[in-house]
Biopython code that builds the backbone (N, CA, C, O; Angstrom):
import numpy as np
from Bio.PDB.StructureBuilder import StructureBuilder

atoms = [
    (1, "UNK", "N", (111.310, 98.051, 75.479)),
    (1, "UNK", "CA", (110.504, 97.036, 76.132)),
    (1, "UNK", "C", (109.039, 97.280, 75.798)),
    (1, "UNK", "O", (108.550, 98.399, 75.955)),
    (2, "UNK", "N", (108.341, 96.268, 75.347)),
    (2, "UNK", "CA", (106.912, 96.356, 75.073)),
    (2, "UNK", "C", (106.154, 96.313, 76.395)),
    (2, "UNK", "O", (106.679, 95.840, 77.403)),
    (3, "UNK", "N", (104.906, 96.811, 76.387)),
    (3, "UNK", "CA", (104.122, 96.835, 77.616)),
    (3, "UNK", "C", (103.702, 95.444, 78.064)),
    (3, "UNK", "O", (103.283, 95.271, 79.208)),
    (4, "UNK", "N", (103.802, 94.456, 77.195)),
    (4, "UNK", "CA", (103.426, 93.092, 77.568)),
    (4, "UNK", "C", (104.600, 92.300, 78.131)),
    (4, "UNK", "O", (104.432, 91.162, 78.570)),
    (5, "UNK", "N", (105.769, 92.891, 78.118)),
    (5, "UNK", "CA", (106.950, 92.196, 78.621)),
    (5, "UNK", "C", (107.011, 92.244, 80.139)),
    (5, "UNK", "O", (106.460, 93.144, 80.773)),
    (6, "UNK", "N", (107.680, 91.275, 80.696)),
    (6, "UNK", "CA", (107.946, 91.271, 82.135)),
    (6, "UNK", "C", (109.191, 92.097, 82.383)),
    (6, "UNK", "O", (110.041, 92.226, 81.502)),
    (7, "UNK", "N", (109.303, 92.649, 83.561)),
    (7, "UNK", "CA", (110.489, 93.392, 83.950)),
    (7, "UNK", "C", (111.085, 92.721, 85.173)),
    (7, "UNK", "O", (110.373, 92.394, 86.123)),
    (8, "UNK", "N", (112.368, 92.523, 85.145)),
    (8, "UNK", "CA", (113.066, 91.929, 86.275)),
    (8, "UNK", "C", (113.746, 93.042, 87.055)),
    (8, "UNK", "O", (114.370, 93.929, 86.472)),
    (9, "UNK", "N", (113.621, 92.992, 88.384)),
    (9, "UNK", "CA", (114.294, 93.987, 89.209)),
    (9, "UNK", "C", (114.788, 93.353, 90.490)),
    (9, "UNK", "O", (114.194, 92.403, 91.000)),
    (10, "UNK", "N", (115.881, 93.888, 91.005)),
    (10, "UNK", "CA", (116.424, 93.425, 92.275)),
    (10, "UNK", "C", (115.823, 94.268, 93.394)),
    (10, "UNK", "O", (115.788, 95.496, 93.307)),
    (11, "UNK", "N", (115.355, 93.606, 94.438)),
    (11, "UNK", "CA", (114.787, 94.279, 95.597)),
    (11, "UNK", "C", (115.588, 93.828, 96.809)),
    (11, "UNK", "O", (115.756, 92.632, 97.047)),
    (12, "UNK", "N", (116.077, 94.794, 97.567)),
    (12, "UNK", "CA", (116.928, 94.497, 98.715)),
    (12, "UNK", "C", (116.108, 94.591, 99.999)),
    (12, "UNK", "O", (115.353, 95.543, 100.195)),
    (13, "UNK", "N", (116.262, 93.604, 100.860)),
    (13, "UNK", "CA", (115.581, 93.588, 102.150)),
    (13, "UNK", "C", (116.533, 93.122, 103.226)),
    (13, "UNK", "O", (117.736, 92.991, 102.995)),
    (14, "UNK", "N", (115.991, 92.873, 104.398)),
    (14, "UNK", "CA", (116.820, 92.372, 105.487)),
    (14, "UNK", "C", (116.098, 91.182, 106.146)),
    (14, "UNK", "O", (114.945, 90.891, 105.829)),
    (15, "UNK", "N", (116.783, 90.518, 107.046)),
    (15, "UNK", "CA", (116.214, 89.339, 107.705)),
    (15, "UNK", "C", (115.048, 89.696, 108.630)),
    (15, "UNK", "O", (114.293, 88.814, 109.040)),
    (16, "UNK", "N", (114.898, 90.976, 108.958)),
    (16, "UNK", "CA", (113.828, 91.390, 109.872)),
    (16, "UNK", "C", (112.491, 91.582, 109.153)),
    (16, "UNK", "O", (111.485, 91.870, 109.800)),
    (17, "UNK", "N", (112.464, 91.428, 107.818)),
    (17, "UNK", "CA", (111.242, 91.588, 107.034)),
    (17, "UNK", "C", (110.981, 90.349, 106.194)),
    (17, "UNK", "O", (111.906, 89.654, 105.773)),
    (18, "UNK", "N", (109.706, 90.090, 105.961)),
    (18, "UNK", "CA", (109.352, 88.987, 105.057)),
    (18, "UNK", "C", (109.479, 89.473, 103.615)),
    (18, "UNK", "O", (109.512, 90.676, 103.357)),
    (19, "UNK", "N", (109.549, 88.542, 102.695)),
    (19, "UNK", "CA", (109.633, 88.899, 101.272)),
    (19, "UNK", "C", (108.416, 89.719, 100.844)),
    (19, "UNK", "O", (108.592, 90.741, 100.181)),
    (20, "UNK", "N", (107.181, 89.315, 101.194)),
    (20, "UNK", "CA", (106.030, 90.152, 100.806)),
    (20, "UNK", "C", (106.112, 91.578, 101.358)),
    (20, "UNK", "O", (105.709, 92.515, 100.670)),
    (21, "UNK", "N", (106.618, 91.767, 102.573)),
    (21, "UNK", "CA", (106.757, 93.118, 103.135)),
    (21, "UNK", "C", (107.722, 93.963, 102.298)),
    (21, "UNK", "O", (107.452, 95.132, 102.023)),
    (22, "UNK", "N", (108.819, 93.381, 101.906)),
    (22, "UNK", "CA", (109.808, 94.100, 101.097)),
    (22, "UNK", "C", (109.215, 94.461, 99.740)),
    (22, "UNK", "O", (109.421, 95.571, 99.249)),
    (23, "UNK", "N", (108.482, 93.535, 99.131)),
    (23, "UNK", "CA", (107.869, 93.810, 97.831)),
    (23, "UNK", "C", (106.875, 94.955, 97.924)),
    (23, "UNK", "O", (106.899, 95.861, 97.091)),
    (24, "UNK", "N", (105.999, 94.930, 98.927)),
    (24, "UNK", "CA", (104.987, 95.976, 99.084)),
    (24, "UNK", "C", (105.659, 97.328, 99.313)),
    (24, "UNK", "O", (105.208, 98.334, 98.765)),
    (25, "UNK", "N", (106.711, 97.372, 100.099)),
    (25, "UNK", "CA", (107.444, 98.625, 100.319)),
    (25, "UNK", "C", (108.041, 99.174, 99.032)),
    (25, "UNK", "O", (108.299, 100.374, 98.933)),
    (26, "UNK", "N", (108.261, 98.322, 98.057)),
    (26, "UNK", "CA", (108.835, 98.730, 96.779)),
    (26, "UNK", "C", (107.792, 98.871, 95.679)),
    (26, "UNK", "O", (108.138, 98.892, 94.498)),
    (27, "UNK", "N", (106.508, 98.968, 96.057)),
    (27, "UNK", "CA", (105.448, 99.204, 95.075)),
    (27, "UNK", "C", (105.014, 97.983, 94.302)),
    (27, "UNK", "O", (104.480, 98.101, 93.199)),
    (28, "UNK", "N", (105.237, 96.811, 94.865)),
    (28, "UNK", "CA", (104.873, 95.563, 94.202)),
    (28, "UNK", "C", (103.973, 94.745, 95.113)),
    (28, "UNK", "O", (104.116, 94.783, 96.335)),
    (29, "UNK", "N", (103.045, 94.005, 94.514)),
    (29, "UNK", "CA", (102.159, 93.147, 95.298)),
    (29, "UNK", "C", (102.480, 91.696, 94.966)),
    (29, "UNK", "O", (102.408, 91.301, 93.803)),
    (30, "UNK", "N", (102.834, 90.893, 95.970)),
    (30, "UNK", "CA", (103.222, 89.496, 95.709)),
    (30, "UNK", "C", (102.042, 88.651, 95.244)),
    (30, "UNK", "O", (100.902, 88.878, 95.650)),
    (31, "UNK", "N", (102.329, 87.676, 94.390)),
    (31, "UNK", "CA", (101.280, 86.789, 93.891)),
    (31, "UNK", "C", (101.081, 85.565, 94.764)),
    (31, "UNK", "O", (100.212, 84.741, 94.481)),
    (32, "UNK", "N", (101.865, 85.432, 95.814)),
    (32, "UNK", "CA", (101.720, 84.325, 96.761)),
    (32, "UNK", "C", (102.044, 84.854, 98.159)),
    (32, "UNK", "O", (102.874, 85.752, 98.300)),
    (33, "UNK", "N", (101.397, 84.305, 99.197)),
    (33, "UNK", "CA", (101.626, 84.814, 100.549)),
    (33, "UNK", "C", (103.012, 84.500, 101.113)),
    (33, "UNK", "O", (103.515, 85.231, 101.965)),
    (34, "UNK", "N", (103.614, 83.440, 100.651)),
    (34, "UNK", "CA", (104.977, 83.128, 101.093)),
    (34, "UNK", "C", (105.775, 82.660, 99.875)),
    (34, "UNK", "O", (105.256, 81.939, 99.022)),
    (35, "UNK", "N", (107.002, 83.065, 99.805)),
    (35, "UNK", "CA", (107.912, 82.733, 98.707)),
    (35, "UNK", "C", (107.348, 83.074, 97.328)),
    (35, "UNK", "O", (107.309, 82.210, 96.452)),
    (36, "UNK", "N", (106.914, 84.309, 97.123)),
    (36, "UNK", "CA", (106.400, 84.686, 95.797)),
    (36, "UNK", "C", (107.525, 84.761, 94.773)),
    (36, "UNK", "O", (108.630, 85.211, 95.077)),
    (37, "UNK", "N", (107.233, 84.322, 93.575)),
    (37, "UNK", "CA", (108.212, 84.386, 92.496)),
    (37, "UNK", "C", (107.867, 85.512, 91.523)),
    (37, "UNK", "O", (108.714, 85.936, 90.737)),
    (38, "UNK", "N", (106.639, 85.990, 91.575)),
    (38, "UNK", "CA", (106.168, 87.059, 90.694)),
    (38, "UNK", "C", (105.430, 88.082, 91.547)),
    (38, "UNK", "O", (104.775, 87.724, 92.526)),
    (39, "UNK", "N", (105.536, 89.355, 91.174)),
    (39, "UNK", "CA", (104.794, 90.421, 91.841)),
    (39, "UNK", "C", (104.196, 91.333, 90.773)),
    (39, "UNK", "O", (104.725, 91.443, 89.667)),
    (40, "UNK", "N", (103.097, 91.977, 91.117)),
    (40, "UNK", "CA", (102.391, 92.877, 90.209)),
    (40, "UNK", "C", (102.551, 94.294, 90.748)),
    (40, "UNK", "O", (102.479, 94.513, 91.958)),
    (41, "UNK", "N", (102.767, 95.253, 89.852)),
    (41, "UNK", "CA", (102.928, 96.638, 90.304)),
    (41, "UNK", "C", (101.611, 97.160, 90.876)),
    (41, "UNK", "O", (100.537, 96.864, 90.352)),
    (42, "UNK", "N", (101.703, 97.934, 91.947)),
    (42, "UNK", "CA", (100.486, 98.473, 92.559)),
    (42, "UNK", "C", (99.777, 99.483, 91.654)),
    (42, "UNK", "O", (98.550, 99.565, 91.724)),
    (43, "UNK", "N", (100.472, 100.263, 90.801)),
    (43, "UNK", "CA", (99.730, 101.111, 89.867)),
    (43, "UNK", "C", (98.861, 100.298, 88.893)),
    (43, "UNK", "O", (97.776, 100.743, 88.517)),
    (44, "UNK", "N", (99.325, 99.127, 88.490)),
    (44, "UNK", "CA", (98.506, 98.271, 87.633)),
    (44, "UNK", "C", (97.258, 97.806, 88.376)),
    (44, "UNK", "O", (96.175, 97.749, 87.795)),
    (45, "UNK", "N", (97.403, 97.477, 89.644)),
    (45, "UNK", "CA", (96.238, 97.083, 90.439)),
    (45, "UNK", "C", (95.276, 98.253, 90.624)),
    (45, "UNK", "O", (94.060, 98.060, 90.623)),
    (46, "UNK", "N", (95.812, 99.472, 90.785)),
    (46, "UNK", "CA", (94.962, 100.667, 90.862)),
    (46, "UNK", "C", (94.169, 100.853, 89.576)),
    (46, "UNK", "O", (92.980, 101.172, 89.608)),
    (47, "UNK", "N", (94.834, 100.652, 88.448)),
    (47, "UNK", "CA", (94.157, 100.778, 87.154)),
    (47, "UNK", "C", (93.057, 99.726, 87.014)),
    (47, "UNK", "O", (91.954, 100.041, 86.567)),
    (48, "UNK", "N", (93.344, 98.503, 87.384)),
    (48, "UNK", "CA", (92.345, 97.436, 87.306)),
    (48, "UNK", "C", (91.133, 97.771, 88.174)),
    (48, "UNK", "O", (89.994, 97.559, 87.759)),
    (49, "UNK", "N", (91.374, 98.290, 89.368)),
    (49, "UNK", "CA", (90.275, 98.659, 90.256)),
    (49, "UNK", "C", (89.424, 99.763, 89.649)),
    (49, "UNK", "O", (88.195, 99.698, 89.690)),
    (50, "UNK", "N", (90.076, 100.780, 89.082)),
    (50, "UNK", "CA", (89.341, 101.870, 88.441)),
    (50, "UNK", "C", (88.502, 101.341, 87.280)),
    (50, "UNK", "O", (87.362, 101.768, 87.097)),
    (51, "UNK", "N", (89.049, 100.425, 86.505)),
    (51, "UNK", "CA", (88.315, 99.828, 85.392)),
    (51, "UNK", "C", (87.142, 99.005, 85.895)),
    (51, "UNK", "O", (86.051, 99.066, 85.328)),
    (52, "UNK", "N", (87.356, 98.239, 86.949)),
    (52, "UNK", "CA", (86.295, 97.399, 87.511)),
    (52, "UNK", "C", (85.140, 98.247, 88.039)),
    (52, "UNK", "O", (83.975, 97.887, 87.867)),
    (53, "UNK", "N", (85.462, 99.379, 88.685)),
    (53, "UNK", "CA", (84.427, 100.247, 89.232)),
    (53, "UNK", "C", (83.538, 100.853, 88.158)),
    (53, "UNK", "O", (82.392, 101.210, 88.431)),
    (54, "UNK", "N", (84.048, 100.971, 86.949)),
    (54, "UNK", "CA", (83.311, 101.621, 85.862)),
    (54, "UNK", "C", (82.875, 100.634, 84.780)),
    (54, "UNK", "O", (82.699, 101.033, 83.628)),
    (55, "UNK", "N", (82.698, 99.375, 85.116)),
    (55, "UNK", "CA", (82.534, 98.341, 84.096)),
    (55, "UNK", "C", (81.114, 98.150, 83.563)),
    (55, "UNK", "O", (80.778, 97.047, 83.131)),
    (56, "UNK", "N", (80.275, 99.179, 83.578)),
    (56, "UNK", "CA", (78.904, 99.000, 83.079)),
    (56, "UNK", "C", (78.860, 98.890, 81.559)),
    (56, "UNK", "O", (78.148, 98.021, 81.054)),
    (57, "UNK", "N", (79.567, 99.706, 80.810)),
    (57, "UNK", "CA", (79.651, 99.533, 79.358)),
    (57, "UNK", "C", (81.103, 99.657, 78.932)),
    (57, "UNK", "O", (81.844, 100.476, 79.475)),
    (58, "UNK", "N", (81.505, 98.866, 77.982)),
    (58, "UNK", "CA", (82.924, 98.679, 77.675)),
    (58, "UNK", "C", (83.664, 99.966, 77.304)),
    (58, "UNK", "O", (84.682, 100.277, 77.921)),
    (59, "UNK", "N", (83.186, 100.715, 76.321)),
    (59, "UNK", "CA", (83.904, 101.901, 75.869)),
    (59, "UNK", "C", (83.851, 102.995, 76.932)),
    (59, "UNK", "O", (84.873, 103.603, 77.250)),
    (60, "UNK", "N", (82.685, 103.242, 77.469)),
    (60, "UNK", "CA", (82.547, 104.252, 78.518)),
    (60, "UNK", "C", (83.332, 103.874, 79.757)),
    (60, "UNK", "O", (83.911, 104.734, 80.420)),
    (61, "UNK", "N", (83.353, 102.590, 80.069)),
    (61, "UNK", "CA", (84.084, 102.118, 81.248)),
    (61, "UNK", "C", (85.574, 102.362, 81.090)),
    (61, "UNK", "O", (86.227, 102.847, 82.013)),
    (62, "UNK", "N", (86.109, 102.033, 79.940)),
    (62, "UNK", "CA", (87.536, 102.224, 79.721)),
    (62, "UNK", "C", (87.889, 103.709, 79.771)),
    (62, "UNK", "O", (88.864, 104.089, 80.420)),
    (63, "UNK", "N", (87.115, 104.544, 79.099)),
    (63, "UNK", "CA", (87.392, 105.981, 79.093)),
    (63, "UNK", "C", (87.306, 106.566, 80.504)),
    (63, "UNK", "O", (88.167, 107.343, 80.916)),
    (64, "UNK", "N", (86.268, 106.187, 81.232)),
    (64, "UNK", "CA", (86.090, 106.690, 82.591)),
    (64, "UNK", "C", (87.196, 106.194, 83.520)),
    (64, "UNK", "O", (87.692, 106.947, 84.358)),
    (65, "UNK", "N", (87.577, 104.943, 83.373)),
    (65, "UNK", "CA", (88.634, 104.381, 84.214)),
    (65, "UNK", "C", (89.971, 105.048, 83.951)),
    (65, "UNK", "O", (90.713, 105.348, 84.886)),
    (66, "UNK", "N", (90.282, 105.282, 82.683)),
    (66, "UNK", "CA", (91.541, 105.956, 82.344)),
    (66, "UNK", "C", (91.536, 107.375, 82.907)),
    (66, "UNK", "O", (92.537, 107.837, 83.455)),
    (67, "UNK", "N", (90.395, 108.067, 82.766)),
    (67, "UNK", "CA", (90.277, 109.428, 83.302)),
    (67, "UNK", "C", (90.500, 109.430, 84.818)),
    (67, "UNK", "O", (91.266, 110.241, 85.339)),
    (68, "UNK", "N", (89.823, 108.519, 85.518)),
    (68, "UNK", "CA", (89.945, 108.445, 86.977)),
    (68, "UNK", "C", (91.371, 108.081, 87.396)),
    (68, "UNK", "O", (91.901, 108.637, 88.357)),
    (69, "UNK", "N", (91.979, 107.158, 86.679)),
    (69, "UNK", "CA", (93.328, 106.701, 86.980)),
    (69, "UNK", "C", (94.329, 107.857, 86.874)),
    (69, "UNK", "O", (95.133, 108.075, 87.781)),
    (70, "UNK", "N", (94.272, 108.596, 85.759)),
    (70, "UNK", "CA", (95.198, 109.714, 85.566)),
    (70, "UNK", "C", (94.883, 110.887, 86.493)),
    (70, "UNK", "O", (95.800, 111.528, 87.007)),
    (71, "UNK", "N", (93.612, 111.173, 86.710)),
    (71, "UNK", "CA", (93.223, 112.258, 87.613)),
    (71, "UNK", "C", (93.718, 111.978, 89.033)),
    (71, "UNK", "O", (94.169, 112.893, 89.721)),
    (72, "UNK", "N", (93.637, 110.727, 89.475)),
    (72, "UNK", "CA", (94.110, 110.340, 90.797)),
    (72, "UNK", "C", (95.605, 110.495, 90.966)),
    (72, "UNK", "O", (96.100, 110.526, 92.094)),
    (73, "UNK", "N", (96.339, 110.595, 89.862)),
    (73, "UNK", "CA", (97.786, 110.778, 89.921)),
    (73, "UNK", "C", (98.204, 112.211, 89.612)),
    (73, "UNK", "O", (99.383, 112.496, 89.406)),
    (74, "UNK", "N", (97.201, 113.124, 89.583)),
    (74, "UNK", "CA", (97.502, 114.541, 89.424)),
    (74, "UNK", "C", (97.555, 115.052, 88.002)),
    (74, "UNK", "O", (97.904, 116.213, 87.789)),
    (75, "UNK", "N", (97.217, 114.222, 87.007)),
    (75, "UNK", "CA", (97.199, 114.692, 85.623)),
    (75, "UNK", "C", (95.853, 115.343, 85.335)),
    (75, "UNK", "O", (94.820, 114.876, 85.815)),
    (76, "UNK", "N", (95.862, 116.411, 84.558)),
    (76, "UNK", "CA", (94.623, 117.071, 84.168)),
    (76, "UNK", "C", (94.215, 116.535, 82.801)),
    (76, "UNK", "O", (94.908, 116.760, 81.809)),
    (77, "UNK", "N", (93.108, 115.837, 82.752)),
    (77, "UNK", "CA", (92.636, 115.217, 81.523)),
    (77, "UNK", "C", (91.570, 116.110, 80.913)),
    (77, "UNK", "O", (90.585, 116.441, 81.573)),
    (78, "UNK", "N", (91.757, 116.502, 79.658)),
    (78, "UNK", "CA", (90.819, 117.384, 78.973)),
    (78, "UNK", "C", (90.059, 116.635, 77.902)),
    (78, "UNK", "O", (90.566, 115.678, 77.316)),
    (79, "UNK", "N", (88.833, 117.077, 77.649)),
    (79, "UNK", "CA", (88.057, 116.542, 76.531)),
    (79, "UNK", "C", (87.397, 117.715, 75.818)),
    (79, "UNK", "O", (87.722, 118.864, 76.118)),
    (80, "UNK", "N", (86.484, 117.464, 74.887)),
    (80, "UNK", "CA", (85.850, 118.528, 74.126)),
    (80, "UNK", "C", (85.019, 119.456, 75.002)),
    (80, "UNK", "O", (84.797, 120.611, 74.640)),
    (81, "UNK", "N", (84.556, 118.965, 76.151)),
    (81, "UNK", "CA", (83.729, 119.769, 77.049)),
    (81, "UNK", "C", (84.552, 120.774, 77.841)),
    (81, "UNK", "O", (84.003, 121.759, 78.334)),
    (82, "UNK", "N", (85.863, 120.549, 77.975)),
    (82, "UNK", "CA", (86.731, 121.397, 78.789)),
    (82, "UNK", "C", (87.740, 122.074, 77.870)),
    (82, "UNK", "O", (88.436, 121.403, 77.108)),
    (83, "UNK", "N", (87.820, 123.373, 77.938)),
    (83, "UNK", "CA", (88.767, 124.122, 77.081)),
    (83, "UNK", "C", (89.938, 124.620, 77.904)),
    (83, "UNK", "O", (90.837, 125.268, 77.369)),
]
sb = StructureBuilder()
sb.init_structure("model")
sb.init_model(0)
sb.init_chain("A")
sb.init_seg("    ")
for serial, (resi, resn, name, xyz) in enumerate(atoms, 1):
    if name == "N":
        sb.init_residue(resn, " ", resi, " ")
    sb.init_atom(name, np.array(xyz, "f"), 0.0, 1.0, " ", f" {name:<3s}", serial, name[0])
structure = sb.get_structure()
């Protein structure tokens, strides 16, 4: 699967929860407040936020956002300054 492809998944809920509640519990954010047909993964939204926060210059922003994104998930990112 390419990164630009959509992924289909089954999400199970019950009558005591709304569809958006079930999606959020499964790491997805609905694209509509009621009866959403598409949802976006919350890690993708985290990445977008990190990129937006660092958007002063394009190359530096992308590098800084990727660093922040991976660091926030517990990965140790090294560069030439760190041995």
